[in-house]
N, C-alpha and C positions, 0 to 999 in steps of 0.2 A: 599667681597660680597658672594663668594661661601661658606665661613664658616658660614655666617648668614643663608643662605638657608639650609645648612646641619643641623645646630643646630635647626632651626625651624621645619624641616621635622622630625628630631629625636624626638623633644618634642611632635609633633603631634602624631607620632606613639606610643610613650610611653603613652600618655594620652588615646589613643584609646584602647590599651591593658590593661591599668590600670582600665578602666571602665568595662571590661569584667569579668564575674565570674571566679573564680579559676579553675573550672572544664573545662570551655571552653578554657582557656589558656593552660591547660594540654593537652587537645585534639589537639589543634593547634600545640603545641610543638611536640607531638607524631607524628602527620601526617607529619610535616616538617622533622623530623629525619627519618621517614620511607621512604619518597619519596627521600630524599638525599641518603639514603643507597641503595635503589633500583636503582636509577640512576647511582650511582657509580658502582654497580655490573654489570649493563648493559654495561657501558663504558668499564670495565675491560674485560668482556666476548667478546665484539666486537673487542677490541684491540688485543686480542690473536688470533682471527680467521681471521684477515686481512692478506690476502696473496698478496704480491706485485708481485709475479710471474705472476699472471693473468693480470697484467697491461702491460706487455712487449710483443711487437709483432715485428718480424723481417720482413723487406721488402727489396726487391732487386730492385733498380731503377738506371738507367743510369750506369750500370756496377759497382755499389757501393752497399754496404750492410749497412742498417740503422736499429737501434734498437729504436723503438718508444715506449714511455711510455704513454699509453692512459689514465692513471689516472691523471698525472700532466702535460702532454704535452712535456716532455723532449725528445730530439732527440740526439742520439749518433751514430756517424759513426764508423763502425767496420772495422778494417784493415783485409782483407782476409788472410794475412800472419800469423796472430795470431790465426786463427781458426785451430783446430785439426781435422784431418780426422778420421771419425768414420766409421768402416766397419761392 
């Protein structure tokens, strides 16, 4: 059943684009490639600038230290013995 729907949709799209003039098909193809390129560049630039250090917050509750990730909700308890003293 799904294959029938896919093949019918594909034939409808093909007939729609076949009825368009070649110039319009060229413009549509150019715009499609352009927007895919711009979206890819935007994704790459945002991926490089994402800083996970801004997500983490330390909190002290009930004589225990917790590290909260505000981006994904992860909570990690920190053992005070593993912390290094900084002067």
